[in-house]
PyMOL Python script that loads the backbone (N, CA, C, O; Angstrom):
from pymol import cmd

cmd.read_pdbstr("""\
ATOM      1  N   UNK A   1     100.308  94.293  77.570  1.00  0.00           N
ATOM      2  CA  UNK A   1     100.571  93.294  76.449  1.00  0.00           C
ATOM      3  C   UNK A   1     100.157  91.918  77.082  1.00  0.00           C
ATOM      4  O   UNK A   1      99.376  91.088  76.615  1.00  0.00           O
ATOM      5  N   UNK A   2     100.899  91.870  78.313  1.00  0.00           N
ATOM      6  CA  UNK A   2     100.288  90.458  78.973  1.00  0.00           C
ATOM      7  C   UNK A   2      99.290  90.870  80.041  1.00  0.00           C
ATOM      8  O   UNK A   2      99.232  89.970  80.879  1.00  0.00           O
ATOM      9  N   UNK A   3      98.718  91.585  80.250  1.00  0.00           N
ATOM     10  CA  UNK A   3      97.858  91.974  81.376  1.00  0.00           C
ATOM     11  C   UNK A   3      96.687  91.236  81.367  1.00  0.00           C
ATOM     12  O   UNK A   3      95.912  91.268  82.323  1.00  0.00           O
ATOM     13  N   UNK A   4      96.469  90.508  80.276  1.00  0.00           N
ATOM     14  CA  UNK A   4      95.367  89.436  80.378  1.00  0.00           C
ATOM     15  C   UNK A   4      95.701  88.145  81.374  1.00  0.00           C
ATOM     16  O   UNK A   4      94.855  87.365  81.811  1.00  0.00           O
ATOM     17  N   UNK A   5      96.824  88.111  81.575  1.00  0.00           N
ATOM     18  CA  UNK A   5      97.373  86.882  82.169  1.00  0.00           C
ATOM     19  C   UNK A   5      96.842  86.622  83.617  1.00  0.00           C
ATOM     20  O   UNK A   5      96.446  85.513  83.976  1.00  0.00           O
ATOM     21  N   UNK A   6      96.866  87.788  84.464  1.00  0.00           N
ATOM     22  CA  UNK A   6      96.330  87.717  85.618  1.00  0.00           C
ATOM     23  C   UNK A   6      94.655  87.366  85.810  1.00  0.00           C
ATOM     24  O   UNK A   6      94.172  86.628  86.669  1.00  0.00           O
ATOM     25  N   UNK A   7      93.993  88.055  84.839  1.00  0.00           N
ATOM     26  CA  UNK A   7      92.812  87.957  84.676  1.00  0.00           C
ATOM     27  C   UNK A   7      92.466  86.312  84.210  1.00  0.00           C
ATOM     28  O   UNK A   7      91.482  85.722  84.655  1.00  0.00           O
ATOM     29  N   UNK A   8      93.243  85.810  83.440  1.00  0.00           N
ATOM     30  CA  UNK A   8      93.090  84.543  83.025  1.00  0.00           C
ATOM     31  C   UNK A   8      93.278  83.403  84.178  1.00  0.00           C
ATOM     32  O   UNK A   8      92.625  82.362  84.241  1.00  0.00           O
ATOM     33  N   UNK A   9      94.258  83.795  85.035  1.00  0.00           N
ATOM     34  CA  UNK A   9      94.526  82.903  86.121  1.00  0.00           C
ATOM     35  C   UNK A   9      93.584  82.946  87.281  1.00  0.00           C
ATOM     36  O   UNK A   9      93.385  82.015  88.061  1.00  0.00           O
ATOM     37  N   UNK A  10      93.001  84.183  87.313  1.00  0.00           N
ATOM     38  CA  UNK A  10      91.953  84.333  88.198  1.00  0.00           C
ATOM     39  C   UNK A  10      90.697  83.763  88.145  1.00  0.00           C
ATOM     40  O   UNK A  10      89.987  83.333  89.054  1.00  0.00           O
ATOM     41  N   UNK A  11      90.493  83.828  86.758  1.00  0.00           N
ATOM     42  CA  UNK A  11      89.138  83.217  86.113  1.00  0.00           C
ATOM     43  C   UNK A  11      89.344  81.570  86.318  1.00  0.00           C
ATOM     44  O   UNK A  11      88.449  80.847  86.755  1.00  0.00           O
ATOM     45  N   UNK A  12      90.615  81.119  85.947  1.00  0.00           N
ATOM     46  CA  UNK A  12      90.584  79.689  86.258  1.00  0.00           C
ATOM     47  C   UNK A  12      90.701  79.290  87.562  1.00  0.00           C
ATOM     48  O   UNK A  12      90.405  78.142  87.895  1.00  0.00           O
ATOM     49  N   UNK A  13      91.098  80.108  88.335  1.00  0.00           N
ATOM     50  CA  UNK A  13      91.029  79.844  89.966  1.00  0.00           C
ATOM     51  C   UNK A  13      89.632  79.948  90.310  1.00  0.00           C
ATOM     52  O   UNK A  13      89.259  79.119  91.139  1.00  0.00           O
ATOM     53  N   UNK A  14      88.822  80.706  89.909  1.00  0.00           N
ATOM     54  CA  UNK A  14      87.354  80.863  90.220  1.00  0.00           C
ATOM     55  C   UNK A  14      86.583  79.707  89.762  1.00  0.00           C
ATOM     56  O   UNK A  14      85.758  79.175  90.505  1.00  0.00           O
ATOM     57  N   UNK A  15      86.823  79.278  88.527  1.00  0.00           N
ATOM     58  CA  UNK A  15      86.262  77.895  88.065  1.00  0.00           C
ATOM     59  C   UNK A  15      86.732  76.724  88.872  1.00  0.00           C
ATOM     60  O   UNK A  15      85.917  75.828  89.095  1.00  0.00           O
ATOM     61  N   UNK A  16      87.930  76.631  89.327  1.00  0.00           N
ATOM     62  CA  UNK A  16      88.289  75.663  90.275  1.00  0.00           C
ATOM     63  C   UNK A  16      87.570  75.549  91.547  1.00  0.00           C
ATOM     64  O   UNK A  16      87.209  74.496  92.074  1.00  0.00           O
ATOM     65  N   UNK A  17      87.404  76.699  91.972  1.00  0.00           N
ATOM     66  CA  UNK A  17      86.868  76.747  93.332  1.00  0.00           C
ATOM     67  C   UNK A  17      85.358  76.510  93.087  1.00  0.00           C
ATOM     68  O   UNK A  17      84.827  75.853  93.983  1.00  0.00           O
ATOM     69  N   UNK A  18      84.571  76.886  92.102  1.00  0.00           N
ATOM     70  CA  UNK A  18      83.160  76.603  91.666  1.00  0.00           C
ATOM     71  C   UNK A  18      83.090  75.094  91.670  1.00  0.00           C
ATOM     72  O   UNK A  18      82.063  74.581  92.113  1.00  0.00           O
ATOM     73  N   UNK A  19      84.058  74.332  91.231  1.00  0.00           N
ATOM     74  CA  UNK A  19      83.969  72.960  91.108  1.00  0.00           C
ATOM     75  C   UNK A  19      84.746  72.184  92.403  1.00  0.00           C
ATOM     76  O   UNK A  19      85.187  71.037  92.321  1.00  0.00           O
ATOM     77  N   UNK A  20      84.829  73.064  93.650  1.00  0.00           N
ATOM     78  CA  UNK A  20      85.029  72.402  94.660  1.00  0.00           C
ATOM     79  C   UNK A  20      86.598  71.934  94.774  1.00  0.00           C
ATOM     80  O   UNK A  20      86.898  70.936  95.429  1.00  0.00           O
ATOM     81  N   UNK A  21      87.537  72.699  94.115  1.00  0.00           N
ATOM     82  CA  UNK A  21      88.881  72.315  93.925  1.00  0.00           C
ATOM     83  C   UNK A  21      89.578  73.432  94.756  1.00  0.00           C
ATOM     84  O   UNK A  21      90.396  74.173  94.211  1.00  0.00           O
ATOM     85  N   UNK A  22      89.296  73.541  95.921  1.00  0.00           N
ATOM     86  CA  UNK A  22      89.977  74.656  96.781  1.00  0.00           C
ATOM     87  C   UNK A  22      91.426  74.763  96.757  1.00  0.00           C
ATOM     88  O   UNK A  22      91.877  75.903  96.654  1.00  0.00           O
ATOM     89  N   UNK A  23      92.326  73.688  96.841  1.00  0.00           N
ATOM     90  CA  UNK A  23      93.716  73.734  96.963  1.00  0.00           C
ATOM     91  C   UNK A  23      93.938  74.274  95.674  1.00  0.00           C
ATOM     92  O   UNK A  23      94.476  75.379  95.741  1.00  0.00           O
ATOM     93  N   UNK A  24      93.695  73.854  94.443  1.00  0.00           N
ATOM     94  CA  UNK A  24      93.952  74.257  93.336  1.00  0.00           C
ATOM     95  C   UNK A  24      93.710  75.783  93.106  1.00  0.00           C
ATOM     96  O   UNK A  24      94.536  76.542  92.600  1.00  0.00           O
ATOM     97  N   UNK A  25      92.379  76.151  93.578  1.00  0.00           N
ATOM     98  CA  UNK A  25      92.061  77.573  93.451  1.00  0.00           C
ATOM     99  C   UNK A  25      92.949  78.356  94.256  1.00  0.00           C
ATOM    100  O   UNK A  25      93.339  79.463  93.886  1.00  0.00           O
ATOM    101  N   UNK A  26      93.286  77.829  95.344  1.00  0.00           N
ATOM    102  CA  UNK A  26      94.458  78.815  96.090  1.00  0.00           C
ATOM    103  C   UNK A  26      95.592  78.976  95.421  1.00  0.00           C
ATOM    104  O   UNK A  26      96.179  80.058  95.392  1.00  0.00           O
ATOM    105  N   UNK A  27      96.085  77.718  94.707  1.00  0.00           N
ATOM    106  CA  UNK A  27      97.439  77.715  94.135  1.00  0.00           C
ATOM    107  C   UNK A  27      97.231  78.893  92.996  1.00  0.00           C
ATOM    108  O   UNK A  27      98.211  79.605  92.775  1.00  0.00           O
ATOM    109  N   UNK A  28      96.099  79.122  92.311  1.00  0.00           N
ATOM    110  CA  UNK A  28      95.806  79.832  91.212  1.00  0.00           C
ATOM    111  C   UNK A  28      95.960  81.122  91.493  1.00  0.00           C
ATOM    112  O   UNK A  28      96.481  81.952  90.747  1.00  0.00           O
ATOM    113  N   UNK A  29      95.394  81.362  92.848  1.00  0.00           N
ATOM    114  CA  UNK A  29      95.316  82.803  93.430  1.00  0.00           C
ATOM    115  C   UNK A  29      96.786  83.183  93.738  1.00  0.00           C
ATOM    116  O   UNK A  29      97.200  84.303  93.437  1.00  0.00           O
ATOM    117  N   UNK A  30      97.582  82.259  94.338  1.00  0.00           N
ATOM    118  CA  UNK A  30      99.005  82.509  94.592  1.00  0.00           C
ATOM    119  C   UNK A  30      99.715  82.955  93.243  1.00  0.00           C
ATOM    120  O   UNK A  30     100.506  83.899  93.259  1.00  0.00           O
ATOM    121  N   UNK A  31      99.458  82.345  92.211  1.00  0.00           N
ATOM    122  CA  UNK A  31      99.927  82.375  90.872  1.00  0.00           C
ATOM    123  C   UNK A  31      99.496  83.791  90.370  1.00  0.00           C
ATOM    124  O   UNK A  31     100.370  84.533  89.922  1.00  0.00           O
ATOM    125  N   UNK A  32      98.274  84.181  90.418  1.00  0.00           N
ATOM    126  CA  UNK A  32      97.737  85.363  90.091  1.00  0.00           C
ATOM    127  C   UNK A  32      98.636  86.737  90.823  1.00  0.00           C
ATOM    128  O   UNK A  32      99.114  87.694  90.214  1.00  0.00           O
ATOM    129  N   UNK A  33      98.674  86.489  92.196  1.00  0.00           N
ATOM    130  CA  UNK A  33      99.315  87.385  92.894  1.00  0.00           C
ATOM    131  C   UNK A  33     100.760  87.628  92.547  1.00  0.00           C
ATOM    132  O   UNK A  33     101.259  88.748  92.430  1.00  0.00           O
ATOM    133  N   UNK A  34     101.377  86.501  92.397  1.00  0.00           N
ATOM    134  CA  UNK A  34     102.858  86.622  91.907  1.00  0.00           C
ATOM    135  C   UNK A  34     103.113  87.217  90.778  1.00  0.00           C
ATOM    136  O   UNK A  34     104.152  87.845  90.574  1.00  0.00           O
ATOM    137  N   UNK A  35     102.046  87.049  89.820  1.00  0.00           N
ATOM    138  CA  UNK A  35     102.083  87.638  88.461  1.00  0.00           C
ATOM    139  C   UNK A  35     101.804  89.108  88.560  1.00  0.00           C
ATOM    140  O   UNK A  35     102.367  89.820  87.729  1.00  0.00           O
ATOM    141  N   UNK A  36     101.031  89.665  89.440  1.00  0.00           N
ATOM    142  CA  UNK A  36     100.568  91.059  89.493  1.00  0.00           C
ATOM    143  C   UNK A  36     101.812  91.797  90.158  1.00  0.00           C
ATOM    144  O   UNK A  36     102.247  92.879  89.763  1.00  0.00           O
ATOM    145  N   UNK A  37     102.265  91.148  91.101  1.00  0.00           N
ATOM    146  CA  UNK A  37     103.529  91.849  91.925  1.00  0.00           C
ATOM    147  C   UNK A  37     104.551  92.068  90.805  1.00  0.00           C
ATOM    148  O   UNK A  37     104.892  93.180  90.401  1.00  0.00           O
ATOM    149  N   UNK A  38     105.012  90.880  90.339  1.00  0.00           N
ATOM    150  CA  UNK A  38     106.124  91.173  89.099  1.00  0.00           C
ATOM    151  C   UNK A  38     105.726  92.007  88.112  1.00  0.00           C
ATOM    152  O   UNK A  38     106.539  92.796  87.630  1.00  0.00           O
ATOM    153  N   UNK A  39     104.440  91.952  87.677  1.00  0.00           N
ATOM    154  CA  UNK A  39     104.137  92.920  86.660  1.00  0.00           C
ATOM    155  C   UNK A  39     104.296  94.408  87.142  1.00  0.00           C
ATOM    156  O   UNK A  39     104.881  95.303  86.533  1.00  0.00           O
ATOM    157  N   UNK A  40     103.654  94.495  88.370  1.00  0.00           N
ATOM    158  CA  UNK A  40     103.842  95.876  88.955  1.00  0.00           C
ATOM    159  C   UNK A  40     105.348  96.559  89.146  1.00  0.00           C
ATOM    160  O   UNK A  40     105.719  97.707  88.903  1.00  0.00           O
ATOM    161  N   UNK A  41     106.008  95.519  89.626  1.00  0.00           N
ATOM    162  CA  UNK A  41     107.313  95.811  89.967  1.00  0.00           C
ATOM    163  C   UNK A  41     108.078  96.280  88.613  1.00  0.00           C
ATOM    164  O   UNK A  41     108.742  97.316  88.628  1.00  0.00           O
ATOM    165  N   UNK A  42     107.971  95.540  87.522  1.00  0.00           N
ATOM    166  CA  UNK A  42     108.577  95.802  86.397  1.00  0.00           C
ATOM    167  C   UNK A  42     108.009  97.311  85.655  1.00  0.00           C
ATOM    168  O   UNK A  42     108.745  98.155  85.144  1.00  0.00           O
ATOM    169  N   UNK A  43     106.714  97.368  85.744  1.00  0.00           N
ATOM    170  CA  UNK A  43     106.165  98.544  85.043  1.00  0.00           C
ATOM    171  C   UNK A  43     106.510  99.790  86.065  1.00  0.00           C
ATOM    172  O   UNK A  43     106.893 100.857  85.584  1.00  0.00           O
ATOM    173  N   UNK A  44     106.407  99.675  87.065  1.00  0.00           N
ATOM    174  CA  UNK A  44     106.562 100.680  88.089  1.00  0.00           C
ATOM    175  C   UNK A  44     107.824 101.392  88.088  1.00  0.00           C
ATOM    176  O   UNK A  44     107.914 102.620  88.102  1.00  0.00           O
ATOM    177  N   UNK A  45     109.024 100.389  88.066  1.00  0.00           N
ATOM    178  CA  UNK A  45     110.229 100.813  88.070  1.00  0.00           C
ATOM    179  C   UNK A  45     110.996 101.295  86.681  1.00  0.00           C
ATOM    180  O   UNK A  45     111.831 102.195  86.594  1.00  0.00           O
ATOM    181  N   UNK A  46     110.542 100.541  85.734  1.00  0.00           N
ATOM    182  CA  UNK A  46     111.012 100.754  84.427  1.00  0.00           C
ATOM    183  C   UNK A  46     110.173 101.978  83.629  1.00  0.00           C
ATOM    184  O   UNK A  46     110.754 103.008  83.290  1.00  0.00           O
ATOM    185  N   UNK A  47     108.954 101.785  83.405  1.00  0.00           N
ATOM    186  CA  UNK A  47     108.092 102.648  82.616  1.00  0.00           C
ATOM    187  C   UNK A  47     107.731 103.966  83.300  1.00  0.00           C
ATOM    188  O   UNK A  47     107.531 104.926  82.555  1.00  0.00           O
ATOM    189  N   UNK A  48     107.623 104.137  84.615  1.00  0.00           N
ATOM    190  CA  UNK A  48     107.264 105.027  85.521  1.00  0.00           C
ATOM    191  C   UNK A  48     108.373 106.010  86.069  1.00  0.00           C
ATOM    192  O   UNK A  48     108.200 107.183  86.400  1.00  0.00           O
ATOM    193  N   UNK A  49     109.456 105.341  86.092  1.00  0.00           N
ATOM    194  CA  UNK A  49     110.903 105.946  86.676  1.00  0.00           C
ATOM    195  C   UNK A  49     110.625 106.186  88.064  1.00  0.00           C
ATOM    196  O   UNK A  49     110.920 107.263  88.581  1.00  0.00           O
ATOM    197  N   UNK A  50     109.977 105.082  88.817  1.00  0.00           N
ATOM    198  CA  UNK A  50     109.800 105.267  90.251  1.00  0.00           C
ATOM    199  C   UNK A  50     110.974 104.464  91.063  1.00  0.00           C
ATOM    200  O   UNK A  50     111.232 103.332  90.652  1.00  0.00           O
ATOM    201  N   UNK A  51     111.542 104.856  91.936  1.00  0.00           N
ATOM    202  CA  UNK A  51     112.462 103.765  92.622  1.00  0.00           C
ATOM    203  C   UNK A  51     111.705 103.364  93.927  1.00  0.00           C
ATOM    204  O   UNK A  51     111.282 104.114  94.806  1.00  0.00           O
ATOM    205  N   UNK A  52     111.638 102.055  93.849  1.00  0.00           N
ATOM    206  CA  UNK A  52     110.968 101.226  94.833  1.00  0.00           C
ATOM    207  C   UNK A  52     112.030 100.486  95.685  1.00  0.00           C
ATOM    208  O   UNK A  52     111.677  99.724  96.586  1.00  0.00           O
TER     209      UNK A  52
END
""", "prot")
cmd.dss("prot")
cmd.show_as("cartoon", "prot")
cmd.util.cbc("prot")
cmd.orient("prot")
């Protein structure tokens, strides 16, 4: 449902790096990684019935 969010933040980070805003790009990379970790933890534990 919200899987577009990491792609959106990665795209925004890529655009920021393209315009030489490296720190903001790294910040967007960090946000993307956090979203992916939270998304994976939720879906891996609840929907796949895996104990992590």
